[in-house]
C-alpha positions in Angstrom: 51.5 -1.1 27.9 53.1 -4.0 25.9 54.9 -3.0 22.8 57.4 -4.2 20.2 59.2 -2.8 17.2 59.0 -4.0 13.6 62.4 -3.6 11.9 64.0 -4.7 8.6 67.7 -5.1 9.1 70.4 -7.3 7.7 73.3 -8.4 9.9 76.3 -7.2 7.8 78.7 -9.7 9.4 76.4 -12.6 8.5 76.1 -11.2 4.9 79.9 -10.8 4.7 80.3 -14.4 5.9 77.8 -15.7 3.3 79.5 -13.7 0.5 82.9 -15.3 1.4 81.3 -18.8 1.3 79.7 -17.9 -2.1 83.1 -16.8 -3.5 84.7 -20.1 -2.3 81.9 -22.2 -3.7 81.9 -20.4 -7.1 85.7 -20.7 -7.5 85.6 -24.4 -6.8 82.8 -25.2 -9.2 83.7 -27.0 -12.4 81.5 -24.8 -14.6 83.2 -21.6 -13.4 86.8 -22.8 -13.8 88.8 -20.2 -15.8 85.8 -17.9 -16.1 85.7 -14.2 -15.2 83.7 -13.9 -12.0 83.6 -11.0 -9.5 81.5 -11.1 -6.4 82.0 -7.9 -4.3 80.1 -6.7 -1.2 80.1 -3.0 -0.5 79.4 -3.0 3.2 78.8 0.8 3.4 76.2 0.9 0.7 74.8 -2.6 1.2 75.4 -3.4 -2.5 76.6 -6.6 -4.0 78.4 -6.3 -7.4 78.3 -9.4 -9.6 80.3 -9.9 -12.8 80.4 -12.9 -15.1 80.8 -14.0 -18.7 77.1 -14.4 -19.4 73.7 -13.6 -18.0 73.2 -17.3 -17.3 76.3 -17.4 -15.1 75.0 -14.3 -13.2 71.7 -16.3 -12.5 73.7 -19.2 -11.2 75.7 -17.0 -8.9 72.4 -15.5 -7.7 71.1 -18.9 -6.9 74.2 -19.7 -4.8 73.9 -16.3 -3.1 70.2 -17.0 -2.1 71.0 -20.5 -0.8 74.0 -19.4 1.2 72.5 -16.3 2.7 69.4 -18.4 3.8 71.7 -20.7 5.6 73.2 -17.7 7.4 69.7 -16.6 8.5 69.2 -13.8 5.9 65.7 -13.6 4.3 65.9 -13.8 0.5 63.5 -10.9 0.2 66.3 -8.7 1.6 67.8 -8.7 -1.9 66.5 -6.5 -4.7 67.1 -8.4 -7.9 64.9 -6.1 -10.0 67.7 -4.5 -12.0 68.7 -6.6 -15.0 72.2 -7.7 -15.7 73.8 -5.4 -18.3 76.6 -6.2 -20.7 79.8 -4.2 -20.4 82.0 -5.3 -23.3 82.3 -9.1 -23.0 81.3 -9.1 -19.3 77.8 -9.0 -17.8 77.4 -7.0 -14.6 74.6 -6.8 -12.1 74.2 -4.7 -9.0 72.1 -6.3 -6.2 70.9 -3.9 -3.5 70.5 -5.3 0.0 67.5 -3.8 1.8 68.5 -2.6 5.2 65.9 -0.6 7.2 62.3 0.1 6.4 61.8 2.7 3.7 58.9 5.1 4.3 56.6 3.5 1.7 57.3 0.0 3.0 56.5 1.2 6.6 53.2 2.7 5.3 52.3 -0.7 3.7 53.0 -2.5 7.0 50.9 0.1 9.0 48.1 -0.2 6.5 48.1 -3.9 6.8 48.0 -3.7 10.6 45.1 -1.1 10.5 43.1 -3.3 8.1 43.5 -6.3 10.4 41.1 -4.6 12.9 43.3 -5.2 15.9 43.2 -2.7 18.7 46.8 -1.5 18.6 48.6 1.8 18.0 51.4 2.1 15.4 54.0 4.8 15.1 56.6 5.0 12.3 59.9 6.1 13.8 62.7 6.5 11.2 63.3 2.9 9.9 61.2 1.0 12.5 57.6 0.8 13.4 56.6 0.8 17.1 53.4 -1.2 17.8 51.7 -0.8 21.2 48.6 -2.6 22.5 46.8 -3.3 25.7 47.2 -7.1 25.5 50.2 -9.2 24.4 47.8 -11.4 22.5 47.0 -8.5 20.2 50.7 -7.9 19.5 51.2 -11.6 18.7 48.2 -11.3 16.3 49.9 -8.3 14.6 53.1 -10.4 14.1 51.0 -13.2 12.6 49.2 -10.8 10.3 52.5 -9.3 9.1 53.9 -12.8 8.4 50.7 -13.8 6.5 50.5 -10.4 4.6 53.0 -11.4 1.8 54.7 -8.0 2.1 58.0 -9.4 0.5 60.0 -7.6 3.2 62.4 -9.2 5.6 60.7 -8.2 8.9 62.1 -8.8 12.4 60.1 -8.3 15.6 62.4 -6.8 18.3 62.3 -5.0 21.6 59.2 -6.9 23.0 58.2 -5.2 26.2 55.3 -6.2 28.4 
């Protein structure tokens, strides 16, 4: 039976490359000359630490991060910008979590969306991926289209297609 997996992963090397490009761009920008700026990627925890002199500068850095990571093929919804920047003395700090792997509640949202679509497929949540199995490849392609159209705000990849 044809099947595929729905995953949500971020290539750490592509993210690291994008962060290096962001650092170079920020250092060379006129409006950041002589300013306190820290852009640090913690590869183990998938966490980006940002520091700047003001909240506005943090927002500018975030705009550059989004544009550069998109050029590296990383979906902007992979970043969790929900935490506000917080002042620490004269410096503003912000921690940006990079979503890597499907959390249980996100996987349940995806499975619910697939079930509501009415397609004749079976889904199984396996750790941080969802295995989708169906009798026809067309049904699997319809599942992919439904997930893309579902506005889940998750960076989903469709891998391990087997027919």
